[in-house]
N, C-alpha and C positions, 0 to 999 in steps of 0.2 A: 670299594673294598668288597670282596666276595664274602659270601656267608661263612665259609670256613675260616677266613681271615678274621672276620668280626667275632666269631665264636672263640677263636684263639686269643684275641685281644681281650675279650670279656673275661676269659679264664685267668689270664695273667693279671688283669686289674683286680679281680676278686681275691686272688692269692696275695698280691702285694698289699691290698687294703686291710688284710687281716694281720699285718705286722703289728705287734703290740705298740701302744703309744710309748714314745721315748726310745724305742729300739731303732737302730740304724736300718734304713731301707736297703734291700739288695741293690747291687750295682746296676741291674737291668731296669730299675724303676724309671730313670730319666728317659731311657729309650722307649719304654712302653708309653709314657706320657706323650712323647713326641709323636709316636704312631697315632695315638688317640687324637691329638690336635690336628694332625694332617687329615685324618678321616673326617673330623668335624668340619674343617675348612673346605673339604671337597664335597660335603653334603652327603657322603655315603653312610655316615653314622649321625644320628640325631639324639638330642636329650629328651625328646618326647615323640611318640608316634601315634598315628591314628588307626584304630581298629575299624577297618572298612565295613565290617559286618554290623557293628553296633554304632559306629560313628563317634565313639568316645576316644578322647585323647588321654594317654597314660604316660607318666614319666618313665624313662629308661634308667633304672637305678644304677646299673653298672657304669653307664656313661657319667653320671654325676659323681660316682665314687672315683672314677678316673680323673675328673677335673679337680676334685678335692685332693687326690693323690699328687697332682701336679703342684699344688701349693705346698704340700708337705715335702716333696722332693726338691723343691727349688731353694735357692739361696738368694738373699737380698743383695742386689748389686746396684751400682750407680748407673742410672740411665739418663743422666742429665744431658742437656744440649749445650754444647760449647767445648772448648779445648783446654779447660783448666779453670781453677777457681776464679781467676780474674776475668775470664771471658765466658763464664757460664751464663747462658740465657735463661734456661728453666731448669730447676732442680727436681729430679725424679729418682726415687729409690723403690724398687719393686723386686719380686721374685724373678729370677732369670729364666724360669720356665714359661713366664707369661709376658714377653716383650710385646710392644705394639706389632700388630700384623702388618707385613709389608705387601702392598698391592703393586701390580704392574699394569701397564696400559692394556695388556692382553686379558686381564681379568674383566674388563668391560664395566667396571664400577666407577661412577663419577663422584669423586670426593673433592668438594670445593674447598680451597684453602681457608684456614681460619680457626684452628684449634680443635679439630675433630680427631677422634681416636677410635681404632678398632683393635680389640685385643685378640691375641692368638687364640685359635680354637673356635672362632666365629665363622659361619658360612655366609657369604654374600653372593647371590647369583648375578650374572651379567645383566646390566641394565638398571641396577640399584643406583639411586642418587642420594648422596649424603650432603646436607647443607650444614655449614658451620655455625656454632660448635655443636657437635652431637657425639654420643658415645655408644658403642656396641660392645657388649661384654662376652666373655668366653661362654661357649655352648649355645649361643644364639644362632638362629637360622632365619635368614631374610631372603624371601623369594624375588624372582625377576620382576623388574618394573616398579619396585616399591620406592617410595620417597620417604627418607628420614629427614625431617625438617629441623630447623635450628633449636638447640637446647632440648632435643628429644633424647630419651634413653631407651635402649633396648637391653633389658637386664639379662643376667646370665640364664641361659637355657630357654629364654622366651622364643616362641616359634611364630614367625610372621610369614604370611603367605605372599602371593603374587599381587602386584598392582594395588598394594595398600598405601594409603597416605597417612603417615604418622605426623600429625601437625606439630607446630612449634610448642615446646615445653611439655609435650605428652610424655608420660612415663609408663613403660611396661615393666612391671616388677620382676626382679630376678628371683628365681626359686631354685636355689642350689642345695640348701639344707632345710628340713630333713630331705634325704635323697629321694624318698617316695612321695614327696609333696606334689600336689597337682600342678601342672604347668600353666603358664600364661600362653594362650594360643589365640592368634588373630588370623582367621582364614582369608581366602582370596577376596579382593575387591572391596575391602572394608575401608571406611574413612574414620579415622580417630581424630577428633577435634582438638584444638589447642587447650593446654592445661588439663587434659584428661589424665586419670590414673587407672590403670588396669592391673590388678594385683593377683596374688596366688589363688589358683583354683578357678580361674575365669576363662571361658572359651567364647569367643565372638565369632559367630558363623558368617558364612559368605554374604557379601553385599550389605552388611549392616552399616549404619551411620551412627557413630557415638558423638553426640553434640559436645561442644566446648564446655569444659568444667565438670563433666560427669566422672564420678569415681565408682569403680566396680571392684568388689572383692567377692570371695566365695560366700561370705555371709550376708551379702547385700540382697534384700528383696527388690525385685524390679516389677513395677506395676504396669500392666499392659492394658491400656484403654481400648485398643482396637479389639482385642480378643476377650476382654473382661476377665483377666486372670492375673495371678501373681507368680512370677518365675522365681523359684528358689532352688538352691542346690540340695539335691537329695543326699541322704546319708552316704558318705564315701564317694560322692561324685562331684563334678564341677558345676558351677553356675554357668548356664548356657544362655547366651543371647541369640534368639532365633535369626534365621536368614532374613536379610533385607529389613530388619527392624530399625526404626529411627528412634534413638534414645536421647532424651534431653533431661537436664536437671529438673527435679520437681520437689515437692514437699508433701508430707502427710501429718495431719494434726495429732498432737499428743492427747490421749483420751483420759489420762488420770485427772482427777478433780483439780489438783493444784496446777498442773501443767496446762490443762484446758482453760482454767481461769486466767492464766497469764498469756494465753494466745500463742503458746509455743508450738512449733512445728519442726519435724525432723526432715533433713534432706534425704531424698530418695530418687533414684532414676525412674523415669517414666517413658514407656514406649507410646508415642503419640500416633504413629502410623507405620506402615510398611512401605519400603522404597518402591516408587513407581516412576513413570516417565518424567514427571516434573522434578522429582528428586534427582534422577540421573542427569537431567539437563543442568541442574544447579551445581552438580559435581563434575561436569564434563571438563572443566578447566584442568583437572588433575592430569589427564593424558597429555595435554599441551605443555604443562610444566615439565613433564618428564622428557 
């Protein structure tokens, strides 16, 4: 989508989104939503973009407004599998503006059979691998060569770079509302371990390894043993995990008198090292799996 086309789409979405609650949307709304979903699926429009000068990721508010507009413009329809009540295999009822996205062999995405779903308005580059069951929601962006493993979730508007390994049961939180909320961003060559959760306002920089079971949110303090510092989100900004950081689950002692006397500790992520040749050797299997 060219810049003038994107600006026209933004203008139309902003106009439609201002329609008072309860009022009927203009007839053009569904067509505008369709244009947005096509742009998202092609990767020419994204729900979050990176400012190359500052390196910061920012939500694109009008894109999120457009996604929400799609829910408002849609009607609930029967999407069940089967040819009637007697032969229905699975029952599904959702907004007709957001059916499952249909892929073709030409898309170059490998989706292994077994209960996976990709919603309309999600972008997947050629070379992505999807292991069953997994789910990719509207507004998500997934770069080339990325592996989405079993029971993994790529939430709405999450931005995932190239050659990422999103391990089994890992969750990337969806950040659709409020529309200006900070995105979840996973940059290139990151490994996200099993049962990890990465949620609103977190950016994981290139090459980082997030160990199994780590949970990251914008309000999470991350203790860096290598650099002897604590990484926190500054006012109005994201929590940023540095490039090549290796993050594992850790704990910090409670200092209050009663908590200390009970031996209580709070879970907290800890950077134990930065990725080196040995770490890369341990994760080399990723490319073979793809």
